[in-house]
N, C-alpha and C positions, 0 to 999 in steps of 0.2 A: 622496328622491323619484326621483332619476335612476336609482338602482339598481333600484328597483321598475319604472319604465318600461322600462328596458333589459331586465330579466328577462321582462316580459310581451312585449316586442317579439321577443326571441329565442325564447321558448316558442311564440308565435304563428307565427313563421316555421317552426319545426320541426313543429308540429302541423298547420298549414294548408298550407304550400307543399310540405312533404315528401310527403304523400300524393298531391298533384296530380302532382308530378314522377314518382313511382313508378307511379301508376295510368295516367298518360298514356303512359309508356314501355311499359307492359305492353299497352296497348290495341291497337297495330298488329299484333303477332304473334297476339294472341288473336282479333282481327277476321279476320285471314287464315285462321286455323283455322276460324272460324265460316263464312266465305265458302266455304271448300273443302268443308265438310261441312254443308250447310244443315239436315240432320236432327239435328245434334248440339245438343240443347237445352242441355247444360251449357256449351258454348262460347258460345252466344248469351247465356245468362244471365250468364256471367262478363263478357262484353263490355258488356252493359247495366250491370252493377254497376260496372265500371271507369269508364264514362261518368258514372254518377251520382256516384261519388266525385269525379271531376274537377269536375263542376258545383257540387256542394255545398261542397267545400273551396275552390274558387275564390272562392265568395261569402264564405266565412269568412275567406279570405286578405286581405280588405280591412282587417282589423284590423292586419295587419303594417305597412303604411305609416302608418296612423293613429298607432300607438304609436311608430313610427320617427320621425315628425315631432315628436311630443311629446318623445321622448328627445333628439333633436337640438336642439330648441329649449331644453330644460332644460340641455343641455351647452354651448349657445352656439356650435354648429358649423354652423348652417344655411347659412352662406355658404362653407363649405369645399369645395374642388374635389372631393375624394373623395366627399363626400356628394351633391353636385350630379350627378356622374356616376352614382352609385348610384341616385339618384332617376330619372334618365333611363333607365337600364337596367331598373329596375323597371317603369317605365311601358311601355317597349318589350316587356318580358316579358308584361305584362298584355294588351297589344294582340295579341301573338302568340297568347296563350291564347284570348282572347275572339273574335278575328277569324279565326284560322287553324286552331287545334287543335279547340276545342269544336264549331264548325260542321261540320267534316269528320268528327268522331266521330259527330255526329248524322246526317249524310248517310249514312254507312256503315251505321248501325243502321237507317235507313229504307230500306235497299236500294239506295241510289244510288251505292254504292262497289264497287270491284273491287280486285284485288291492287295495281294501280298507285296507287290512291287511298290504300291503306294505306302504301305506300312513301313517298308524298309526305307523309302525315300523320306518319310516323316522322321525316322530315327536320324538319318544323316543331316536333315535340315535342323533338327534339334541340336545336334553336335555343333553344326556351324553357328547357330545362334548362341550356344553356351560359350564357344570360343570368343565370339565378339563381346559377350557380356563380361568375360574375364578380362579382355583387353580394356574395355571401358573402365572397369574397376581399377585396374592397374594405372590407367591414365589419370584417374581422379586421386587415388590414394598415394601413388608413387612411393612405395616403401623406401625408407632411407632418405627421402627428400629433405632438404633443408628449408623448404618454403613454408613449412608448418601446416601443409594440407593434410 
């Protein structure tokens, strides 16, 4: 059962978090292009699509910690430090996405943004991606693990 849960957890992370990380990273330069050329319908459509990808896959991403908790419980590692830190970083990444990235993307699409807003958004997106990179490293390295990884 552990292998199944772990496989679903990893696949969910790849399928759900990966697209959010990529689309969120692509959003600021695409939004700058759309802001610089308001008549460019393609740039605006691309920006809207990237925002939609971020919203939808962020919602789908809830599956990742659900299966992560199930896997950790099955492995008996819920109290391990590396897992607790990973959970905290995952929660922080979720807050950054929900409170800082998605609302700013929405504001830019609604016309409340300028170039400075896209630069700030790029910074928050970078923080989100760095948090997920740290979680990924912790999941692979698992400091103190007895599995030899």
